[in-house]
N, C-alpha and C positions, 0 to 999 in steps of 0.2 A: 534607569536604564536609556542611554541616550540615541544608539542607532541597533538596530538588525536588520539583515539580508538574508533572503533566502536565493539561493543560486539553485536553479532546477531545470531538467529537459522538458523535453514535449510533454504537454500534458496528454495527449492521446496516448502516448506509448510509455512513458517513464515511470514505472511501476515503484521504485525506490524515491523517486519524488513526490510521489502521491503520499506515500507513507510519512515522510517529513513533513509536507504540507497541511495534511490533516491534522497533525500534533499541533504545529502552530496554530492552527484555527481553533483546536479543541481548547487550548491554553488561553486564547484571546490575545496573542502576542501582535501587535502591528509590524509589519514588514516593508521592507522594499523586495520586491519578487523581481528576479532576474530571470528569464527563460533565457536556455541555450539549445536551440533547435538540433538534435541529434542526426549523425550519420549522414553530415552534410561535410563538402571541402573545408567550409570554415570552423568547423567543430573542434578538432584539436586545439588550435590557435586560443579560440574562445574559451575552452576548459584550460588549458594551462596558464590563462591569465586569472583564472578566477578559482580554480580547484587543486589542492596540493597533490591528490592523488588523480589529478585529471578525470574524475567522475564526478557525476551529482547523486544526490544533493549535497548540499555545503550550508551549513548555517554560520553568519558571522554575526555573532554578538559581543557588541562592543570591542570589537577588534580581538575576541578568542573565536577562532575559526573553528568548527566541529564539523567533520566529514563524518559519513555512515547513517544511514536511517535510524539504526536502532540507538546508536550513539546520540543522535540528535535528540529521539524522543525521550533517552535518559536525562539527557542535561535540561531538554524544558520540564521535566518531571522534579528534579532538583530545583530548578529557577522558579517554579510556580506550582509549590505542593498544594494549595489550594483548589488547584483544577483536578487534582484526582485523575493523573493518567493511568497510575497502577492503584490497585484495591487496596484498601485499609489494612484488612486482615491479613497476616503475614503469610497464611497459607495459600490464600486466594492470590497474593500478590507474587509469592513464589510460583505457582501456577501459572499466571499470566507471563512472566518472564520467561519460563520454560516454553511455552506457547510461541512467544515472539522470537526466541532463540531458534526455535525449530524451524520457524517459518523463515528467518534471515538464514540461514544454512543448508536448508534440505528441499525437498520437493523440486527436485532439479529436471525431472522428467514434466511436470506441469508447466514450469517457465519456460524449456527449451519449446516443446511442442504448441502451447498455447500462450504466446506472448500478449502483454496486455495490448489492446488495439480498441479505442474508443471511435475511430471513424468508420468504423462498417461493423455488419454482423457477419458472422462467418460460420454458419450453423454447420456441425459434422466437423469442420477442419480440426486438426490436432487432437482427435480423441482415440490416439494411442493408447496400448493397455498399461503403460507406465505412467502416464498423465491421469488416466481415469482412475488407476489406483492410488494415486497421489491426493485426488479429489475423494475418493471414499473415506480415506484415512482421515482427511481434513473433517468430512462432514462429522465423522464419528468423535473426533475431540470435540467438535464445536458443540453438538449435542450433550456431548458429557459434559462441558464446562456450562453452559445453559443450564441444565438441570441441576446441578449442584451450586454453581453459584449467581446464575442468573436473577433469581429472586422474582419479581414481578416486571423486569425490565426487558426488554428485548435482544442486548445485547449480550455478551459472553459471562460479563461481569456486573452486570445490572444498567449501569450507564457507560456510555462511549469512553474508551481510553484507548490507550497507546496499545495493548492488542490486538484492539479492533483497526487500529490504523494500518497494523503491519499485514491483517488480511483482506482489507479493502480491495486491493487489485487482485485478489483470487476473486472477490465477490465480481467485478467486473468481466473477469475473464469467463466465468460462468454464463454469464448472460451473452457476451460476443460470440462465444462459441456453442451455444446451444445446448448445453448440457443438463440432462434431465436428475429434476431433484425432488428430494422429497420433503414432506411439510415442514419439518423443522428445519431443514436448511434452507430452502426458500424463505422462511419467516426471517432468518437472520440476515440474509440477502436481501430482504426488503429494507429489514431496520437501517443497514448501511447505506443503501442507496438514496433512503430517505432523509438522510443527515443534511441539512442546509448546504454543508461545503461540499458535500459530495455533488448534489446539483450543480452548485456554481463551478467545481472541478469539470465536470463532463460538459456544462455549457461553454466554458473557455476552451476544452479540449475541440470541440465542433467547431469551433470558428477559429482554430489555428490554420494557416495555410499549407503546412509542411505535411505531406504524407510518405509513409514507410512501407514499403512492400515486403509484406513478410510472408514467404511462400507457404502452401500447407504442406505439413511434414508427410512422409509416408504414415501409412496406418500401423506398420511396425518398424522399428528401427533392428538393422542388422546386430 
């Protein structure tokens, strides 16, 4: 492999970028990292030069451009099978992919009401019925997977993988917005936050100069 580039948004706010970036770190791929600050006057022009969809993230592997976080994780799993981004057992792998796809397409209340924000703590903000319902559903899925597939590891399927990368932004949201957690959910969140890659991402996010002000939504949407 001659060249790999990953185009991402602000580390403090870009949840989809975090998913792809974690996948890159989990497989040990060395990349050129390009950060495009979001929600700024120059953002559309920069995205237009780097992304076919004008969204981030984008992974360029030797000239093959892959956009969309889940597609990037699948590509990394294909190119680096020894990294084990998906479980070996086909049953576990099927469940992991189902969970990743569910995160990819759903939980819109959580995304809308508690956007990823690593710049500040916002306890109580965004605690709408829809967002809290999404969190309760996710906590139940995490508990089920850890009990069935986690073995002795702290992650959903033993070791960290693609599905954990998909849920990592949710873990940051739970901390940012001060969501009360049961012991099982807290243990999983601690495992994610303790990853060296997550610590590196958070450190870089806090050092970024850009700030996006996401207003606190009403307690209940009409």
